[in-house]
MARLUM-413951 format. One record per residue (C-alpha): residue in three letters; residue number from 1; x, y, z. Coordinates in nm, 4 decimals. Each point is the difference from the previous one (the first is absolute). Example, Ala and Ser with C-alpha at 12.3 -4.5 7.8 and 13.67 -1.06 7.14 Angstrom:
2
[pt "Ala",1,[1.2300,-0.4500,0.7800]]
[pt "Ser",2,[0.1370,0.3440,-0.0660]]
//
This chain:
392
[pt "Met",1,[12.1091,7.6189,11.4538]]
[pt "Pro",2,[-0.3181,0.2063,-0.0559]]
[pt "Thr",3,[-0.1024,0.0657,-0.3570]]
[pt "Pro",4,[0.0812,0.3616,-0.0948]]
[pt "Thr",5,[-0.3001,0.2212,-0.0632]]
[pt "Val",6,[-0.0513,0.0745,-0.3679]]
[pt "Leu",7,[-0.1260,0.3497,-0.0683]]
[pt "Ser",8,[-0.2459,0.0827,-0.2762]]
[pt "Gln",9,[0.1312,0.1432,-0.3241]]
[pt "Arg",10,[-0.1683,0.3294,0.0923]]
[pt "Ala",11,[0.1902,0.0167,0.3273]]
[pt "Glu",12,[0.3275,-0.0963,-0.1643]]
[pt "Ala",13,[-0.0399,0.2817,-0.2535]]
[pt "Leu",14,[-0.0697,0.2694,0.2596]]
[pt "Lys",15,[0.2730,0.2514,0.0771]]
[pt "Pro",16,[0.0088,0.1824,0.3339]]
[pt "Ser",17,[-0.0523,0.3759,-0.0143]]
[pt "Leu",18,[0.3339,0.1767,-0.0359]]
[pt "Thr",19,[-0.1392,0.3073,0.1742]]
[pt "Leu",20,[-0.0871,-0.2096,0.3042]]
[pt "Glu",21,[0.3382,-0.1753,-0.0167]]
[pt "Ile",22,[0.1901,0.3284,0.0046]]
[pt "Gly",23,[-0.2175,0.1324,0.2814]]
[pt "Ala",24,[0.0479,-0.3133,0.2088]]
[pt "Arg",25,[0.3769,0.0070,-0.0520]]
[pt "Ala",26,[0.0138,0.3670,0.0989]]
[pt "Lys",27,[-0.1964,-0.0685,0.3197]]
[pt "Ala",28,[0.2240,-0.2942,0.0863]]
[pt "Leu",29,[0.3145,0.2121,-0.0381]]
[pt "Arg",30,[-0.1554,0.2784,0.2076]]
[pt "Asn",31,[-0.0808,-0.2508,0.2730]]
[pt "Glu",32,[0.3661,-0.0994,-0.0043]]
[pt "Gly",33,[0.0906,0.3597,0.0794]]
[pt "Arg",34,[0.0869,0.1161,-0.3532]]
[pt "Asp",35,[-0.0717,0.3593,-0.1029]]
[pt "Ile",36,[-0.2540,-0.0511,-0.2784]]
[pt "Cys",37,[-0.1617,0.2643,-0.2173]]
[pt "Ser",38,[-0.3039,-0.1413,-0.1791]]
[pt "Leu",39,[-0.1503,0.1569,-0.3108]]
[pt "Ser",40,[-0.1782,-0.3212,-0.0911]]
[pt "Ala",41,[-0.3370,0.0749,0.1641]]
[pt "Gly",42,[-0.3057,-0.0728,-0.2102]]
[pt "Glu",43,[-0.2458,0.1498,0.2453]]
[pt "Pro",44,[-0.0887,0.3406,0.1462]]
[pt "Asp",45,[0.1875,0.1112,0.3098]]
[pt "Phe",46,[-0.3120,0.1670,0.1431]]
[pt "Asp",47,[-0.2369,-0.1417,0.2578]]
[pt "Thr",48,[-0.3520,-0.0774,-0.1170]]
[pt "Pro",49,[-0.2114,0.3145,0.0576]]
[pt "Ala",50,[-0.1694,0.0004,0.3402]]
[pt "Phe",51,[-0.3581,0.0263,-0.1281]]
[pt "Ile",52,[0.0476,-0.3265,-0.1928]]
[pt "Val",53,[0.1418,-0.1759,0.3057]]
[pt "Asp",54,[-0.2888,0.1370,0.2070]]
[pt "Ala",55,[-0.2542,-0.1421,-0.2464]]
[pt "Ala",56,[0.1569,-0.3457,0.0237]]
[pt "Arg",57,[0.0141,0.0264,0.3792]]
[pt "Lys",58,[-0.3684,0.0944,0.0119]]
[pt "Ala",59,[-0.0797,-0.2969,-0.2232]]
[pt "Leu",60,[0.1737,-0.2253,0.2519]]
[pt "Asp",61,[-0.1942,0.1581,0.2842]]
[pt "Asp",62,[-0.3198,-0.0508,-0.2003]]
[pt "Gly",63,[0.0729,-0.3711,-0.0407]]
[pt "Ile",64,[0.0772,0.0083,-0.3717]]
[pt "Thr",65,[0.2304,-0.2992,0.0328]]
[pt "Arg",66,[-0.1856,-0.2754,-0.1841]]
[pt "Tyr",67,[0.0072,-0.1470,-0.3481]]
[pt "Gly",68,[-0.1289,0.2258,-0.2734]]
[pt "Pro",69,[-0.0843,-0.0340,-0.3689]]
[pt "Ala",70,[0.2932,-0.1395,-0.1967]]
[pt "Ala",71,[-0.0229,0.2855,-0.2500]]
[pt "Gly",72,[0.0250,0.2607,0.2742]]
[pt "Asp",73,[-0.2070,0.2195,0.2276]]
[pt "Pro",74,[-0.2946,0.1303,-0.2102]]
[pt "Glu",75,[0.0528,0.3564,0.1253]]
[pt "Leu",76,[0.3676,-0.0078,-0.0958]]
[pt "Arg",77,[-0.0749,-0.1470,-0.3426]]
[pt "Ala",78,[-0.2541,0.2772,-0.0565]]
[pt "Ala",79,[0.2484,0.2663,0.1134]]
[pt "Val",80,[0.2698,-0.1349,-0.2331]]
[pt "Ala",81,[-0.2502,-0.0060,-0.2883]]
[pt "Glu",82,[-0.0932,0.3611,0.0751]]
[pt "Lys",83,[0.3657,0.1013,0.0183]]
[pt "Leu",84,[0.0812,-0.1637,-0.3342]]
[pt "Ser",85,[-0.3091,0.1511,-0.1630]]
[pt "Thr",86,[0.0418,0.3583,0.1214]]
[pt "Glu",87,[0.3765,0.0406,0.0519]]
[pt "Asn",88,[0.1454,-0.2283,-0.2668]]
[pt "Gly",89,[-0.2723,0.0326,-0.2605]]
[pt "Ile",90,[-0.0648,-0.3745,-0.0175]]
[pt "Pro",91,[-0.3752,-0.0717,0.0317]]
[pt "Thr",92,[-0.0075,-0.2822,0.2564]]
[pt "Arg",93,[-0.2704,-0.1865,0.1909]]
[pt "Pro",94,[0.0674,-0.1576,0.3421]]
[pt "Ser",95,[-0.0461,-0.3433,-0.1603]]
[pt "Gln",96,[0.3038,0.0794,-0.2166]]
[pt "Val",97,[0.2299,0.0382,0.3027]]
[pt "Leu",98,[0.1849,-0.2690,0.1969]]
[pt "Ile",99,[0.1733,0.0930,0.3264]]
[pt "Thr",100,[0.3246,-0.1956,0.0324]]
[pt "Asn",101,[0.2837,-0.0633,0.2449]]
[pt "Gly",102,[0.2170,0.2742,-0.1453]]
[pt "Gly",103,[0.0580,0.0915,-0.3624]]
[pt "Lys",104,[0.2076,-0.3144,-0.0392]]
[pt "Gln",105,[-0.2979,-0.2280,0.0507]]
[pt "Ala",106,[-0.2037,0.2072,-0.2452]]
[pt "Ile",107,[0.2616,-0.0679,-0.2682]]
[pt "Phe",108,[0.0443,-0.3640,0.0988]]
[pt "Asn",109,[-0.3751,-0.0647,-0.0108]]
[pt "Leu",110,[-0.0366,0.1715,-0.3364]]
[pt "Phe",111,[0.2831,-0.2011,-0.1541]]
[pt "Gln",112,[-0.1440,-0.3228,0.1359]]
[pt "Val",113,[-0.3475,0.0528,-0.1442]]
[pt "Leu",114,[0.1092,0.1433,-0.3374]]
[pt "Leu",115,[0.3109,-0.1950,-0.0992]]
[pt "Asn",116,[0.0393,-0.3559,-0.1241]]
[pt "Pro",117,[0.3176,-0.2033,-0.0442]]
[pt "Gly",118,[0.1723,0.1185,-0.3149]]
[pt "Asp",119,[-0.1494,0.3489,0.0053]]
[pt "Glu",120,[0.2365,0.2946,-0.0311]]
[pt "Val",121,[0.0098,0.3138,0.2137]]
[pt "Leu",122,[0.1590,0.3172,-0.1370]]
[pt "Ile",123,[0.2035,0.1706,0.2733]]
[pt "Pro",124,[0.1815,0.3271,-0.0793]]
[pt "Ala",125,[0.3374,0.0229,0.1717]]
[pt "Pro",126,[0.1085,0.1242,0.2435]]
[pt "Phe",127,[-0.2829,-0.1724,0.1855]]
[pt "Trp",128,[-0.1088,-0.0669,0.3564]]
[pt "Leu",129,[0.1770,-0.3222,0.0809]]
[pt "Ser",130,[-0.3051,-0.2125,0.0935]]
[pt "Tyr",131,[-0.1790,0.0201,-0.3355]]
[pt "Pro",132,[0.2001,-0.2753,-0.1770]]
[pt "Asp",133,[-0.0197,-0.2438,0.2915]]
[pt "Met",134,[-0.3729,0.0522,0.0370]]
[pt "Ala",135,[-0.0422,-0.0657,-0.3709]]
[pt "Ala",136,[0.2099,-0.3159,0.0314]]
[pt "Leu",137,[-0.2176,-0.1219,0.2882]]
[pt "Ala",138,[-0.2955,0.0245,-0.2375]]
[pt "Gly",139,[0.1896,-0.2060,-0.2593]]
[pt "Ala",140,[0.0568,0.2966,-0.2301]]
[pt "Arg",141,[0.3196,0.1241,-0.1631]]
[pt "Ser",142,[0.1252,0.3545,0.0512]]
[pt "Val",143,[0.0984,0.1910,-0.3123]]
[pt "Val",144,[0.2189,0.2880,0.1149]]
[pt "Ile",145,[-0.0040,0.3190,-0.2069]]
[pt "Ala",146,[0.3328,0.1682,0.0676]]
[pt "Ser",147,[0.0610,0.3737,0.0230]]
[pt "Asn",148,[0.3009,0.2062,0.0964]]
[pt "Pro",149,[0.0788,0.3106,0.2070]]
[pt "Glu",150,[0.1484,0.1842,-0.2994]]
[pt "Glu",151,[-0.3518,0.0094,-0.1481]]
[pt "Gly",152,[-0.1676,0.0738,0.3322]]
[pt "Phe",153,[-0.1168,-0.3605,0.0456]]
[pt "Arg",154,[-0.2684,0.0819,-0.2546]]
[pt "Leu",155,[-0.2129,-0.2941,-0.1142]]
[pt "Asp",156,[0.0657,-0.0640,-0.3698]]
[pt "Leu",157,[-0.3463,-0.0744,-0.1390]]
[pt "Ala",158,[0.1362,-0.1375,-0.3271]]
[pt "Glu",159,[0.2173,-0.2447,0.1934]]
[pt "Leu",160,[-0.2912,-0.0859,0.2257]]
[pt "Glu",161,[-0.2308,-0.0740,-0.2924]]
[pt "Ser",162,[0.2642,-0.2100,-0.1730]]
[pt "Arg",163,[0.0078,-0.2308,0.3044]]
[pt "Ile",164,[-0.3738,-0.0722,-0.0051]]
[pt "Thr",165,[-0.0793,-0.3549,-0.1084]]
[pt "Glu",166,[-0.3030,-0.2276,-0.0038]]
[pt "Arg",167,[0.0952,-0.0978,0.3559]]
[pt "Thr",168,[0.0119,0.3570,0.1339]]
[pt "Arg",169,[-0.2670,0.0494,0.2635]]
[pt "Leu",170,[0.0887,0.2874,0.2338]]
[pt "Leu",171,[0.1971,0.3257,0.0037]]
[pt "Val",172,[0.1245,0.1318,0.3349]]
[pt "Leu",173,[0.0234,0.3745,0.0626]]
[pt "Asn",174,[0.1369,0.1735,0.3097]]
[pt "Thr",175,[-0.0224,0.3787,0.0222]]
[pt "Pro",176,[0.1391,0.1704,0.1999]]
[pt "Gly",177,[0.2553,-0.2750,-0.0290]]
[pt "Asn",178,[0.2095,-0.2027,0.2382]]
[pt "Pro",179,[0.3038,0.0097,-0.0267]]
[pt "Thr",180,[0.0478,0.2930,-0.2399]]
[pt "Gly",181,[-0.2529,0.2478,0.1369]]
[pt "Arg",182,[-0.1090,0.0614,-0.3586]]
[pt "Val",183,[-0.3506,0.1354,-0.0666]]
[pt "Met",184,[-0.1614,-0.0878,-0.3330]]
[pt "Ser",185,[-0.1531,0.3008,-0.1725]]
[pt "Arg",186,[-0.3561,0.0245,-0.1260]]
[pt "Ala",187,[0.1271,-0.0043,-0.3596]]
[pt "Glu",188,[0.1992,-0.3190,0.0619]]
[pt "Leu",189,[-0.2964,-0.1749,0.1547]]
[pt "Glu",190,[-0.2338,0.1090,-0.2784]]
[pt "Ala",191,[0.2430,-0.1334,-0.2609]]
[pt "Leu",192,[0.0210,-0.3232,0.1950]]
[pt "Ala",193,[-0.3796,-0.0244,0.0033]]
[pt "Glu",194,[0.0029,0.0166,-0.3811]]
[pt "Leu",195,[0.2415,-0.2929,-0.0049]]
[pt "Val",196,[-0.2214,-0.2002,0.2364]]
[pt "Arg",197,[-0.3005,0.0644,-0.2243]]
[pt "Arg",198,[0.1875,-0.1673,-0.2875]]
[pt "His",199,[0.0373,-0.3185,0.2041]]
[pt "Pro",200,[-0.3430,-0.1122,0.1274]]
[pt "Arg",201,[0.1356,-0.2836,0.2158]]
[pt "Leu",202,[0.2415,0.2229,0.1921]]
[pt "Leu",203,[-0.0943,0.0920,0.3574]]
[pt "Val",204,[0.1627,0.2768,0.2072]]
[pt "Met",205,[0.0828,0.0148,0.3701]]
[pt "Ser",206,[0.0857,0.3467,0.1317]]
[pt "Asp",207,[0.1810,0.0032,0.3357]]
[pt "Glu",208,[-0.0627,0.3476,0.1440]]
[pt "Ile",209,[0.1150,-0.0473,0.3592]]
[pt "Tyr",210,[0.2139,0.3181,-0.0091]]
[pt "Glu",211,[-0.2681,0.2249,-0.1527]]
[pt "Phe",212,[0.0198,0.2648,0.2752]]
[pt "Leu",213,[0.3800,0.0217,0.0047]]
[pt "Leu",214,[0.0736,0.2386,-0.2851]]
[pt "Ala",215,[0.2740,0.2562,-0.0518]]
[pt "Glu",216,[-0.1107,0.3589,-0.0462]]
[pt "Gly",217,[-0.1534,0.0542,-0.3427]]
[pt "Gln",218,[-0.0761,-0.3672,-0.0570]]
[pt "Glu",219,[-0.3499,-0.1430,-0.0448]]
[pt "His",220,[-0.1235,-0.3547,0.0404]]
[pt "His",221,[-0.2302,-0.1466,-0.2661]]
[pt "Ser",222,[-0.1804,-0.3311,0.0436]]
[pt "Phe",223,[0.0212,-0.2080,-0.3157]]
[pt "Ala",224,[-0.3593,-0.1210,0.0289]]
[pt "Ala",225,[-0.1252,0.3600,0.0162]]
[pt "Leu",226,[0.1668,0.0863,-0.3298]]
[pt "Ala",227,[-0.1425,-0.3042,-0.1783]]
[pt "Pro",228,[-0.3633,-0.0441,0.1126]]
[pt "Asp",229,[-0.0714,-0.2141,-0.3062]]
[pt "Leu",230,[0.2540,-0.2510,0.1370]]
[pt "Ala",231,[-0.1650,-0.0180,0.3436]]
[pt "Glu",232,[-0.0567,-0.3756,-0.0156]]
[pt "Arg",233,[0.3693,-0.0541,-0.0744]]
[pt "Cys",234,[0.1493,0.2356,0.2612]]
[pt "Phe",235,[0.0774,-0.0856,0.3606]]
[pt "Thr",236,[0.1160,0.2508,0.2600]]
[pt "Val",237,[0.2095,-0.0967,0.3031]]
[pt "Asn",238,[0.0491,0.2375,0.2906]]
[pt "Gly",239,[0.0082,0.0094,0.3767]]
[pt "Phe",240,[0.0642,0.1951,0.3172]]
[pt "Ala",241,[0.3633,-0.0875,0.0714]]
[pt "Lys",242,[0.1836,0.2884,-0.1631]]
[pt "Gly",243,[-0.2392,0.2947,0.0013]]
[pt "Trp",244,[-0.1185,-0.0425,0.3597]]
[pt "Ala",245,[0.3112,-0.1721,0.1474]]
[pt "Met",246,[-0.1947,-0.3217,0.0659]]
[pt "Thr",247,[0.2461,-0.2651,-0.1193]]
[pt "Gly",248,[-0.0506,-0.2335,0.2956]]
[pt "Trp",249,[-0.3782,0.0213,-0.0227]]
[pt "Arg",250,[0.0082,-0.2082,-0.3203]]
[pt "Ile",251,[-0.2973,0.1532,-0.1817]]
[pt "Gly",252,[-0.0137,0.0317,-0.3764]]
[pt "Tyr",253,[-0.2639,-0.0286,-0.2663]]
[pt "Leu",254,[-0.0644,-0.1258,-0.3490]]
[pt "Ala",255,[-0.2606,0.1590,-0.2267]]
[pt "Gly",256,[-0.1287,-0.0962,-0.3427]]
[pt "Asp",257,[-0.2406,-0.2228,-0.1874]]
[pt "Glu",258,[-0.2551,-0.1487,0.2388]]
[pt "Thr",259,[0.0391,-0.3552,-0.1297]]
[pt "Val",260,[0.3728,0.0087,0.0699]]
[pt "Ile",261,[-0.0537,0.1595,0.3418]]
[pt "Lys",262,[-0.2430,-0.2800,0.0917]]
[pt "Ala",263,[0.2584,-0.2594,-0.1040]]
[pt "Ala",264,[0.2758,0.1754,0.1961]]
[pt "Ser",265,[-0.2319,0.0193,0.3015]]
[pt "Ala",266,[-0.0697,-0.3723,-0.0245]]
[pt "Leu",267,[0.3739,-0.0653,-0.0117]]
[pt "Gln",268,[0.0513,0.2202,0.3053]]
[pt "Ser",269,[-0.2772,-0.1839,0.1838]]
[pt "Gln",270,[0.2046,-0.3190,-0.0391]]
[pt "Ser",271,[0.3312,0.1554,0.1041]]
[pt "Thr",272,[0.0002,0.2834,0.2543]]
[pt "Ser",273,[-0.3739,0.0760,0.0129]]
[pt "Asn",274,[-0.0800,0.3539,0.1149]]
[pt "Val",275,[0.2530,0.2700,0.0785]]
[pt "Cys",276,[0.0308,0.0802,0.3735]]
[pt "Ser",277,[-0.3415,0.1392,0.0922]]
[pt "Phe",278,[0.1005,0.2847,0.2319]]
[pt "Ala",279,[0.2890,0.1021,-0.2278]]
[pt "Gln",280,[-0.2543,0.0532,-0.2770]]
[pt "Arg",281,[-0.1744,0.2558,0.2216]]
[pt "Gly",282,[0.3286,0.1875,0.0178]]
[pt "Ala",283,[0.0206,-0.0047,-0.3792]]
[pt "Leu",284,[-0.3573,0.1268,-0.0226]]
[pt "Ala",285,[0.0906,0.2903,0.2283]]
[pt "Ala",286,[0.3006,0.0747,-0.2216]]
[pt "Leu",287,[-0.2171,0.0274,-0.3107]]
[pt "Leu",288,[-0.2725,0.2033,0.1667]]
[pt "Gly",289,[0.2322,0.2299,0.1951]]
[pt "Lys",290,[0.1823,0.3150,-0.1020]]
[pt "Arg",291,[0.3093,-0.0418,-0.2158]]
[pt "Asp",292,[0.2174,0.2461,0.1923]]
[pt "Cys",293,[0.2206,-0.2829,0.1292]]
[pt "Val",294,[0.0481,-0.1429,-0.3496]]
[pt "Ile",295,[0.0935,0.3426,-0.1362]]
[pt "Glu",296,[0.2442,0.0664,0.2841]]
[pt "Met",297,[0.1743,-0.3337,-0.0487]]
[pt "Ala",298,[0.0197,0.0517,-0.3772]]
[pt "Glu",299,[0.1533,0.3452,0.0508]]
[pt "Ser",300,[0.2594,-0.1466,0.2344]]
[pt "Tyr",301,[0.0918,-0.2645,-0.2567]]
[pt "Asn",302,[0.0262,0.2695,-0.2664]]
[pt "Arg",303,[0.2549,0.1914,0.2042]]
[pt "Arg",304,[0.2008,-0.3101,0.0846]]
[pt "Arg",305,[-0.0257,-0.1325,-0.3564]]
[pt "Thr",306,[0.1575,0.3247,-0.1185]]
[pt "Leu",307,[0.2736,-0.0328,0.2625]]
[pt "Leu",308,[0.0767,-0.3549,-0.1151]]
[pt "Thr",309,[-0.0176,0.0904,-0.3692]]
[pt "Glu",310,[0.2306,0.2997,0.0261]]
[pt "Gly",311,[0.2441,-0.1983,0.2118]]
[pt "Leu",312,[0.0159,-0.2829,-0.2533]]
[pt "Gln",313,[0.0405,0.2386,-0.2918]]
[pt "Ala",314,[0.2999,0.1522,0.1760]]
[pt "Ile",315,[0.1828,-0.3350,0.0116]]
[pt "Asp",316,[0.2406,-0.0613,-0.2895]]
[pt "Glu",317,[-0.0799,-0.2944,-0.2290]]
[pt "Ile",318,[-0.3612,-0.0282,0.1224]]
[pt "Thr",319,[-0.2757,0.0358,-0.2601]]
[pt "Leu",320,[-0.3469,0.0768,0.1323]]
[pt "Leu",321,[-0.3438,0.0574,-0.1479]]
[pt "Pro",322,[-0.1526,0.2308,0.2640]]
[pt "Pro",323,[-0.2933,-0.1871,0.1567]]
[pt "Gln",324,[-0.3430,0.1583,-0.0497]]
[pt "Gly",325,[-0.1859,-0.1928,0.2690]]
[pt "Ala",326,[0.0074,-0.2761,0.2631]]
[pt "Phe",327,[0.2931,0.0251,0.2450]]
[pt "Tyr",328,[0.2891,-0.1598,-0.1873]]
[pt "Ala",329,[0.2882,0.0952,-0.2238]]
[pt "Phe",330,[0.1438,-0.2495,-0.2477]]
[pt "Pro",331,[0.3452,0.1180,-0.1108]]
[pt "Gln",332,[0.2144,-0.1795,-0.2538]]
[pt "Leu",333,[0.3419,-0.1051,0.1277]]
[pt "Pro",334,[0.3264,0.0742,-0.1824]]
[pt "Pro",335,[0.0728,-0.2199,-0.3073]]
[pt "Arg",336,[0.2755,-0.1828,0.1893]]
[pt "Ile",337,[-0.2635,-0.1448,0.2369]]
[pt "Asn",338,[-0.2192,-0.2554,-0.1732]]
[pt "Asp",339,[-0.1202,-0.2178,0.2885]]
[pt "Ser",340,[-0.2411,0.1861,0.2273]]
[pt "Met",341,[-0.0367,-0.2860,0.2478]]
[pt "Lys",342,[0.3761,-0.0249,0.0489]]
[pt "Phe",343,[0.0195,0.3785,0.0387]]
[pt "Cys",344,[-0.2796,0.0096,0.2606]]
[pt "Arg",345,[0.1587,-0.2779,0.2043]]
[pt "Arg",346,[0.3278,0.1915,-0.0068]]
[pt "Ala",347,[-0.1815,0.3226,0.0946]]
[pt "Leu",348,[-0.1529,-0.1694,0.3027]]
[pt "Asp",349,[0.3120,-0.1862,0.1127]]
[pt "Asp",350,[0.2591,0.2712,-0.0698]]
[pt "Ala",351,[-0.1928,0.3250,0.0413]]
[pt "Gly",352,[-0.2917,-0.1018,0.2200]]
[pt "Leu",353,[-0.2358,0.1282,-0.2704]]
[pt "Ala",354,[-0.3195,-0.1910,-0.0771]]
[pt "Val",355,[-0.1392,0.0605,-0.3491]]
[pt "Val",356,[-0.1888,-0.2345,-0.2307]]
[pt "Pro",357,[0.1584,-0.1572,-0.3126]]
[pt "Gly",358,[-0.1572,0.0942,-0.3300]]
[pt "Val",359,[0.0125,-0.3601,-0.1202]]
[pt "Ala",360,[-0.3046,-0.0621,0.2204]]
[pt "Phe",361,[-0.1905,0.2462,-0.2183]]
[pt "Gly",362,[0.1349,-0.1144,-0.3367]]
[pt "Ala",363,[0.2765,0.2634,-0.0293]]
[pt "Asp",364,[0.3364,-0.1344,0.1162]]
[pt "Arg",365,[0.1887,0.3265,-0.0580]]
[pt "Cys",366,[-0.2099,0.1876,0.2567]]
[pt "Ile",367,[-0.0696,0.0102,0.3734]]
[pt "Arg",368,[-0.3083,0.1167,0.1892]]
[pt "Leu",369,[0.0206,0.2500,0.2826]]
[pt "Ser",370,[-0.2903,0.1166,0.2164]]
[pt "Cys",371,[-0.0696,0.3496,0.1298]]
[pt "Ala",372,[-0.2519,-0.1294,0.2570]]
[pt "Val",373,[0.2616,0.0700,0.2686]]
[pt "Ser",374,[0.1281,0.3072,0.1825]]
[pt "Asp",375,[0.2017,0.2757,-0.1662]]
[pt "Glu",376,[0.2977,-0.1038,0.2106]]
[pt "Thr",377,[-0.0258,-0.3601,-0.1210]]
[pt "Ile",378,[-0.0230,0.1132,-0.3626]]
[pt "Met",379,[0.3114,0.2173,0.0329]]
[pt "Asp",380,[0.1859,-0.2739,0.1862]]
[pt "Gly",381,[-0.0898,-0.2518,-0.2690]]
[pt "Leu",382,[0.1052,0.2314,-0.2822]]
[pt "Gly",383,[0.3369,0.0520,0.1672]]
[pt "Arg",384,[0.0551,-0.3732,0.0416]]
[pt "Leu",385,[-0.0968,-0.0638,-0.3628]]
[pt "Glu",386,[0.2353,0.2668,-0.1299]]
[pt "Arg",387,[0.2914,-0.1322,0.2057]]
[pt "Leu",388,[-0.0738,-0.3558,-0.1108]]
[pt "Leu",389,[0.0035,0.0977,-0.3670]]
[pt "Arg",390,[0.3384,0.1639,0.0491]]
[pt "Thr",391,[0.1406,-0.3234,0.1385]]
[pt "Pro",392,[0.1444,-0.2353,-0.2654]]
//
């Protein structure tokens, strides 16, 4: 009998993405002929704008199909640095930018080059589900800072500071946030900067992938722009997936202290090497082109976000903090339901409704719904949810 393969401890500790699991199950049921309504999407439902596709196509025609610098196309790095400097208010040189295979790799690389076994990472909850696993892969321990919908998922700075220890290394921010759609205000971020100043060893990663997707009246503030004196301790993660509907292109970026960027680039050179060369030309076109497409998509999400929000607020027993950005809503389920995974499996099997369990995001009383779908799908999903909640 062959000897069974023994996996590494890292592999054994990994948990598959619940968002991908729900999506795969929904697709399988649809393929079986089931009527499935999915509000689980974590990506735009728009096509990538034509001028971006044209730029990538031209790059192919021009023979831009070879290896490139591991840190990214120099023109794209320069364009990202210019964007961060002029639009976000973060003075950035091209040497402080690393182009990555999506925002995920930017975060993964940063965690790998900053964290040591035994370090602690402060992660406010609800959180994007990959943060804790990425920290674990770097040997670090996640310290979750809980919040609740009754208080607007507001980050309690006193609680946060009380959890800082000699092992604390990194604080993770995500605004606009996934899954809540919450946008941190300038005042909140400035108060947080004061806290960071009191703890010289604490570094900050700000995930700003949804920066362009803001509800009317909301404003995005980059943490590093509000704390220029903390520049060497702040790292910004962003990308092209959400704002320009380029999820499959897999282009993100990491910006911050040049020494860290060099280390992250060296790591990338030993893993994936450069991001797809002709895809980077598409990203360059996105940055240099007009933003009409970004604005139009954001306006569409705003309308559909309102439709989803008002529909959820009309359902008895649902508690919802109206989302201020991104394209999600994160309602709290009735008190009688305390297992979001069990509820979501029942929703899919009994009602043909695909939504994501809040336990994946550190909030087991909630579920995540996406408005990156048609109006008809949103209304269909709301009807299925309401009927399901009426069923004992």
